[in-house]
Structures are given as C-alpha cells and as structure tokens.
N, C-alpha and C positions, 0 to 999 in steps of 0.2 A: 447764834454766836453770843458769847457773854459780853456784856457792855463793859467798857473800860471806864475808869473814874473820870477821864477827860471827856470833854464834850464830843470830840470826834477822834477817830483813830489816825495816828500819824505813822508813816512808814517810809524808810529810806528806799530809793529806787535803785541804788547801786549795789544790790546784793548778788551773790553768786547764784547762777541758775535762774536769773530773772530775764524777762523779755526786755528788749531794748526799747526805751521810750522813743517815740517819733513825734513829729509835729501834729499828727492826727490823734495820738494817744495821750498827750499831755493836756489835761483840762485847763480851760482858761480861768475857771473859778475853783476855789477850794482845792488847790493842788496838793495840800497835805493829806487829802483823803485818798489820793491815788496810790495804787500798789501795782507792782509789776512782777512779784515773785510767783513762780509757777505753782507753789503749793496753794496759795490763796486763790489764784485764777482757776485752777483745776477744781478746788473744793466748791467754788461757786457754781461752776458749770455742771459738776457731777450731781449736785443736789437738785438740779432743774431738769425738766424734760420738754419744756416749751420755750422756744426762742422767737425773736422777731427778726425776720430776714428782710433787709432793705436793699433796694436796687433801683435803677432808673429804667423806665420803659417808655419809649416814644417821647423822650425828653421830660417826663414827669416822674417824680418819686413815687415808689410803691413800697409798702411795708406789709408783710404777711406773717401771721403767727403760724408756727409749724413745729412739729416734733423734731427733736434732734438728740444726738448723743455724741460724747467725746470718746475717741479711741486714740490714745497716745497724744500726739500733737496735731490732731485733726478733728474737725467737727463734721458730722454727717447729717444730712437732711434728706427727706424723701418725699415723693409725690407721684402723681400720675405722669406717664410719659408725655401726656398732652399739656402738662402744666407749662405756662409761659416762661417762668424763670428757669425751669429745668431744661426746657428746649433751648433757651438762650445760652445756658451754661454749656450745652453740648455743641451748639453751632458756632459760637464765637471763638476766636482765637486771640489770647490763650484761655479765655473763659469769661465769666460774667463778674464785673466788679460789684462787690456786695459789702454791706455792713450788717453784722449779726450782733444782737443785744440780748442779754439775759439779766433779769432783775428779781431779787427777793426783797419783799418788804417785811422787816422784822419788828417794826413798832411805829405807832403814831405819836409824834412828838408834839405835844400841845403846850404852848407857851401862854403867858399872860397877855401878850400882844399878838395881833394877827400876823405881823411881819415876821416873827420868829418861829412860827409853826413850821414843822419839817417832818421828815420821815427818817427812821433808822432803816438802812437798806444796805444791800450788797449787790453790786452790778458788775458785769463784764461787757466790754465792747470789743469786737473783733473786726478789723478791716482786712479785706483780702479779695481773692479771686476764687469764685466758685467754679469747679470743674466737674463735669459729669463722670461718674465712675462706670467703667465698662467691664472691669474684671469681675467675673461671677463670684469668685471667692471673697473678694473685697466687699461686694454688694451684700452677700450673705452675712459677713461679719458686721457690717454697718447696720443692717436691718435687725439682727439679733441684739446689737447694742442698744438700739432704739427701744426695742421691746423691754429689755432689762432695765433701761432708764426709767420706764414707767412702773414696772414691778420686777425688782431684781429676782432672777431665777426663772422668770416666765418663759424665756426663749427655749429652755430645755424641757418645757412641759406643754408644747404645742406641736402640731404638724408643721414641718418646715414648708416654706414656700415652694410651689411647684415651678417647673420651667416656664409654664404659661404665665403664672403669677409674677415671676421675676421679670418676664418680658414686658409686662404691663406696668412695672414699677421702675421709676428713675431715681437714682441716688446721686446727690452732689456732695462734694467734699470741699471744705474750706480749711486750709492749713493755718495753724496758730503761729503766725509770724509777727503780725502787728496787733498787739493785744494790750489791754489795760483793765484793771479792776478799780472800782471806786466804792468806798464804804463810808457810812456814818454810823456811829454807835454813841450811846451815852444819853444823858438827861437833856431836858429843855434848857434853853439859854435865853435869859431875859435881861434887858437893860436894868441897871441898878435902880433907876427911878421908878421902875414898874414892879419891883419886888413886893411892895406893899399893897398892890391892887387886889381886890376881892375876887379873883378869878382862879379857878383850879388850874394847876400846871403840873405836867409830868409826862410819863410815857405809857401808852397803852400797848402792851406786847401783842404781836400778831404772829400766829403759828399756823402751819398746815396740819389739818386734822382729817383723818380718813374715817369714814363710817363703816358699819358692818357690811361685808360683801353680800350682795343680793344675787342669788343664783338665777340663771336663765330659766324661763318657764318650762323649756323642754329638756332641762338637764336631768340626767339620771339621778334620782335621789340618793343613790348609793355612793355618789362621788362627793367626797368631803372637800371642804375649803382647804386649799393647799397651805402648808406651813408658811411659805413665802408671802402669802397674803395676810395671814393672821399676824405675821411679824410687823406689818405696816401699822 
C-alpha cells in the first residue's frame, strides 16, 4: 500500500457498503486508523492466507495460526476432524465464539525516540461464531479457495480431494458480520525537541518475497513450473 503524506491514514466509518461498527470493533486507541469499508477489509484478507483463530477452551484463551480463505462474506478455515476447535464448532449450538485476526507488516517505523517507534501495518479483526460446514459442495469450494489463496490457480492443477479425504477434513465458516480493519501508513513521528538528535529516523519497507520454486525430488523432470507459480 502506498504511504500517504500524513503520519497515519484517516477514514470515515459512515460510508456506503461498510460494516457497521460495534463496541467490539471500535478501537480504544487511534480510532482514526480504523476502517469499515468492504473494499479495504476484503483487500487485506485476500492478500493473506494465514490467520490467527482465537477462542476459549476450558475457560482459558487459545490462539491458533491456520490457513484461511475468504469466499464472499465468509471466512473458511480447515483442519483435522479431530481438531478441538473444529469439534467444538460442530458440537456446540449455535457454534463456537471466535475472534479471527489477519495482519500485514508493511514497514518498520524507526523514530529518534524509543517511545515513537511503530509499524506500518494493515490488519483485520473479525468477531463471530464458527460453524462447521457439512455441505460437500461448500466444503469443496472452501478447500479450493484455501489452495488458491496460497497459490492462485493451484486448485485447478491438482487431483481433487477424494471422499475419504473429505471425510477426514473439517471445515468451519465464520461470517463477516462484526468486522473492522486498522491501518498505519506514513513516516516516523518525533517530538519537536527530538528532531535535532543524532539518531537515524525513517521507515524500513517490508515486503513478501517468493524464492525460485524447488521441485520435489521425485518429480518427473518433464513437468515444468506452472505459469501461476512463476507469476508469484
């Protein structure tokens, strides 16, 4: 995302097609960094493929990293049918209360003072109820979306899951009802009295970089790297 001239991005929350702010989605600090428009939220989610799934188990909080994908106004995550959160999502009524978070780090913001160090980032927080997906077609759509989230186009270039494999895989869905994004962009911010200090200040950009694909040792040498991987 291109940095704006201001220290941080400001966005009105009352736009058409936006998620409705709630007590849980309005930040207590830096409220001017919050966004609720669907375009921003969807763009942040679609650029990621790892989220953190938070829930309460036996009275204690648990946060798990997991693959995910967005399909329309829902997030899908998967795991083994023996996974505790997936079991809980299927057994409890109406489902398992969860909090899902996604974060991109775009830059290290280094100020002259330790206090004003920060990050340029884009994040989304989703509060909702995780429900187990039981429809086979929806499961296949969700699993294909998760594969394509990692490598767009990959789901059409693999053997589809068998009935046995589907039976061993559980998928949960969290609808995008209570959602917020939060962003920081721009330069470092120092107090006026610190501007003359002899310390470097600025932003170190952070980007995701892919290396050259490494073929499996048992891959037929006649199979070339697919175009959708070289495009990464």
